[in-house]
C-alpha positions as CSV (number, residue, x, y, z in Angstrom):
1,M,0.4,-0.2,0.0
2,D,1.1,3.2,-1.0
3,F,2.0,6.6,1.0
4,W,-1.1,8.3,-0.4
5,E,-3.4,5.0,0.1
6,Q,-2.3,4.3,3.8
7,I,-3.2,7.7,4.7
8,K,-6.6,7.7,3.2
9,D,-7.1,4.0,5.2
10,T,-6.0,5.5,8.4
11,L,-8.5,8.6,8.1
12,K,-11.4,6.4,7.5
13,Q,-11.3,5.2,10.5
14,E,-11.6,8.1,12.6
15,P,-15.1,9.9,13.3
16,K,-15.5,13.2,12.3
17,L,-16.2,14.0,16.2
18,I,-12.8,12.9,18.1
19,K,-13.0,12.3,21.9
20,L,-9.7,12.3,23.8
21,P,-9.6,10.0,27.0
22,A,-9.2,11.3,30.4
23,Q,-5.2,10.3,30.5
24,G,-1.9,12.8,29.5
25,K,-2.0,15.8,28.4
26,A,-3.5,17.1,25.4
27,V,-1.3,19.7,23.1
28,F,-3.8,22.1,20.9
29,V,-1.9,23.8,17.9
30,G,-3.1,26.8,15.6
31,D,-2.7,27.2,12.5
32,T,0.8,26.2,11.2
33,H,0.3,28.1,7.5
34,G,3.3,25.9,6.0
35,D,5.7,26.8,9.2
36,L,7.5,23.8,9.0
37,E,9.7,24.7,11.9
38,A,6.5,25.4,13.9
39,T,5.9,21.7,13.3
40,E,9.2,20.2,13.5
41,L,9.2,21.9,16.7
42,I,6.1,20.9,18.7
43,L,6.6,17.6,16.8
44,E,9.9,17.2,18.4
45,K,9.0,18.3,22.0
46,Y,5.6,16.2,22.2
47,F,5.3,13.7,20.0
48,K,5.8,11.0,22.1
49,P,3.5,8.8,24.7
50,G,1.8,10.8,27.5
51,Y,0.6,13.8,24.6
52,F,-2.3,13.9,22.4
53,L,-1.5,16.1,19.5
54,V,-4.5,18.8,18.4
55,F,-3.6,20.2,15.2
56,L,-6.9,22.8,14.8
57,G,-5.9,23.5,10.6
58,D,-4.9,25.3,8.2
59,Y,-1.6,23.1,7.0
60,V,-1.3,25.0,3.8
61,D,-0.7,28.3,2.3
62,R,0.6,31.2,3.0
63,G,4.2,30.1,4.8
64,T,6.6,28.8,2.6
65,Y,6.9,25.1,3.3
66,S,3.6,23.9,2.6
67,R,3.5,20.5,1.1
68,E,6.6,19.9,3.1
69,N,4.3,21.1,6.4
70,I,1.1,18.8,5.0
71,E,3.2,16.1,4.5
72,L,4.6,15.5,7.6
73,L,2.1,15.8,9.6
74,L,0.2,12.7,7.1
75,Y,3.2,10.4,7.8
76,K,3.3,10.9,11.7
77,K,-0.2,10.6,11.3
78,I,0.5,7.0,9.9
79,E,3.2,6.3,12.3
80,A,0.9,7.2,15.8
81,P,-2.9,7.6,14.4
82,E,-4.2,7.7,18.4
83,R,-1.8,10.3,19.3
84,I,-1.9,13.0,16.6
85,F,-5.4,14.4,15.0
86,L,-5.5,17.0,12.2
87,L,-8.7,19.1,12.3
88,M,-10.3,20.5,9.1
89,G,-9.6,24.5,8.6
90,N,-11.1,26.2,6.0
91,H,-7.3,25.8,3.7
92,E,-8.1,22.5,3.7
93,G,-11.5,22.8,2.2
94,H,-10.8,25.2,-0.9
95,P,-12.5,22.7,-3.5
96,I,-15.0,22.8,-1.3
97,L,-15.4,26.5,-1.0
98,P,-12.9,28.1,-2.8
99,F,-10.7,31.1,-1.8
100,Y,-8.2,33.7,-3.1
101,P,-4.7,33.4,-3.0
102,A,-4.5,30.1,-2.2
103,D,-0.8,29.2,-3.2
104,F,-0.1,25.8,-2.4
105,W,-3.4,24.8,-4.0
106,D,-2.1,27.0,-7.5
107,T,1.3,24.8,-7.1
108,L,-0.6,21.5,-7.6
109,S,-1.5,19.5,-10.4
110,F,-4.6,18.5,-11.4
111,S,-3.5,14.5,-10.4
112,E,-2.0,16.1,-6.9
113,R,-4.9,18.6,-6.8
114,E,-7.5,15.7,-6.8
115,E,-5.3,13.0,-4.2
116,F,-5.1,16.0,-1.4
117,K,-8.6,16.8,-2.3
118,E,-9.6,13.5,-1.4
119,I,-7.4,13.3,1.8
120,F,-8.7,16.8,3.1
121,Q,-11.9,15.6,3.1
122,L,-11.6,12.7,5.4
123,L,-10.3,15.4,8.5
124,P,-11.9,15.4,11.3
125,L,-13.9,18.6,12.3
126,V,-13.9,18.9,16.0
127,A,-11.8,17.4,18.9
128,I,-13.8,17.2,22.8
129,T,-12.0,16.2,25.9
130,E,-14.1,14.8,28.9
131,N,-13.2,17.6,30.7
132,G,-14.9,20.0,28.9
133,L,-12.7,21.3,26.1
134,I,-14.1,21.9,22.3
135,G,-11.6,22.2,19.8
136,V,-12.3,23.6,16.4
137,H,-10.7,25.3,13.4
138,G,-13.1,28.4,13.5
139,V,-16.6,28.3,15.8
140,P,-18.6,25.5,17.1
141,P,-21.6,24.2,15.0
142,D,-25.1,24.9,16.4
143,V,-26.0,21.5,16.3
144,D,-28.2,19.7,19.0
145,Q,-26.3,17.6,20.5
146,L,-22.3,16.3,20.0
147,E,-22.9,13.4,18.3
148,D,-24.5,15.1,15.3
149,I,-21.1,16.6,14.3
150,N,-20.3,12.4,13.0
151,N,-23.6,13.8,10.2
152,I,-22.2,17.1,9.0
153,Q,-21.6,17.0,5.5
154,L,-18.8,18.6,3.4
155,G,-19.9,22.6,2.6
156,D,-23.4,22.6,4.7
157,K,-23.7,25.5,7.3
158,H,-22.7,23.5,10.0
159,W,-19.0,22.6,8.3
160,Q,-18.9,26.4,7.2
161,Q,-19.3,27.2,10.8
162,I,-16.6,24.9,11.9
163,T,-14.0,25.9,8.9
164,W,-14.8,29.4,8.5
165,G,-16.6,30.7,11.7
166,D,-15.1,34.3,13.1
167,L,-16.0,35.1,16.2
168,A,-16.4,38.9,17.5
169,E,-16.6,40.6,21.2
170,K,-20.5,41.8,20.5
171,D,-23.3,40.7,22.1
172,G,-25.8,38.6,19.6
173,G,-25.7,35.3,17.8
174,F,-25.1,35.6,13.6
175,L,-23.8,39.1,13.1
176,G,-23.2,38.5,9.6
177,D,-21.3,36.9,6.0
178,F,-18.1,39.6,5.8
179,W,-16.4,38.7,3.1
180,G,-17.4,35.0,3.5
181,R,-17.0,34.5,6.7
182,P,-20.1,33.9,9.1
183,V,-19.1,36.1,12.3
184,Y,-20.9,35.2,15.7
185,G,-20.8,37.1,19.0
186,Q,-21.1,36.3,22.7
187,T,-25.0,34.9,22.5
188,Y,-24.1,32.2,20.3
189,F,-21.4,31.4,22.1
190,E,-22.8,31.0,25.3
191,Q,-25.8,28.9,24.1
192,V,-23.8,27.0,21.9
193,M,-21.6,25.9,24.5
194,A,-24.3,25.6,26.9
195,K,-25.9,23.4,24.6
196,L,-22.6,21.0,23.4
197,N,-21.7,21.0,27.5
198,R,-18.7,22.5,26.6
199,T,-17.0,25.2,29.6
200,V,-14.2,26.2,27.1
201,L,-13.3,26.9,23.3
202,I,-9.8,26.3,22.0
203,R,-9.7,27.6,18.2
204,S,-7.2,29.3,15.7
205,H,-8.7,30.6,12.4
206,Q,-8.4,34.4,13.8
207,P,-5.2,36.2,13.9
208,H,-6.3,39.5,15.0
209,I,-8.8,38.8,17.6
210,N,-8.3,39.2,21.1
211,P,-6.4,35.5,22.1
212,I,-8.6,35.4,25.4
213,T,-12.4,36.2,25.0
214,F,-15.6,35.6,26.5
215,N,-14.9,35.8,29.9
216,K,-11.7,33.8,30.2
217,R,-13.9,30.7,28.1
218,C,-12.5,30.9,24.6
219,L,-9.1,31.2,23.3
220,T,-8.0,31.9,19.6
221,I,-4.2,30.8,19.0
222,I,-2.1,30.7,16.3
223,T,1.4,28.7,15.7
224,S,2.8,30.3,12.4
225,H,5.1,32.6,11.8
226,A,3.1,33.8,8.6
227,Y,0.8,35.6,10.7
228,N,2.6,36.6,13.9
229,H,6.9,36.9,15.4
230,V,4.9,34.9,18.2
231,R,3.8,31.3,17.6
232,H,1.3,29.8,20.5
233,I,0.3,26.7,21.6
234,A,-1.9,25.4,24.5
235,I,-1.2,22.1,26.7
236,A,-4.5,21.0,28.8
237,D,-4.0,18.3,31.3
238,L,-6.7,15.6,30.6
239,T,-6.6,14.2,34.0
240,K,-8.1,17.0,35.7
241,P,-11.9,18.0,36.1
242,I,-13.8,19.9,34.4
243,I,-12.0,23.0,33.3
244,K,-13.6,26.2,33.1
245,T,-11.6,28.9,31.7
246,V,-8.4,29.1,30.0
247,S,-6.6,30.2,32.7
248,E,-5.9,26.6,33.8
249,L,-4.5,25.7,30.3
250,E,-1.0,26.4,29.8
251,I,-0.1,28.6,26.7
252,K,3.4,28.2,25.9
253,E,5.7,30.3,23.4
254,I,7.5,27.9,20.7
């Protein structure tokens, strides 16, 4: 079995909703966007027993080493599929909802594009922990219950919330669609988090929002020099009881 078939076979075994066990620590990684150095540093330090790595999407475009970055992550996924999870971001969804610029996608041949399209469409969408955390690229979807995430269709409203959704520090639910990005306020955040029985959200996608929002219940992290001079990750102790605020996470610069 060649590499492409191996990774597709591996990803097909995963649901769209990843449930982390109550053991060890989870390392949440924001957009890496072709920042191969960031990915290598994280793997060197945390790709080992006792840690679960949750990458929150956007592995390609913007940075210099998009292909090297995503291929390294896919190889590691084959090596230890139970320790590393690659959630889908909007940049992995380019074939579903195109955008510009998309320099990684523009460099691919037709056959390469089809391979990456097939692989990316198999990526999970959401990760949760037993102590109240939820990790997504954009915003949590307004489904009735967590298990509904496994039935989300690519390109539908809930998929767009997960991969494209922005948050704004304003009251209100859906605040409008700006440049193709649906924006949601604090009312939406609180209602969806209550419905899904989640206490803290860890996300990426928005490099220019305040990192900690909504009464310290929402953390936005970016892990790429394509956006910022400083790259961050968040580490959660999965053995702890319910995590109620971002203050209980370890936020580290890499």
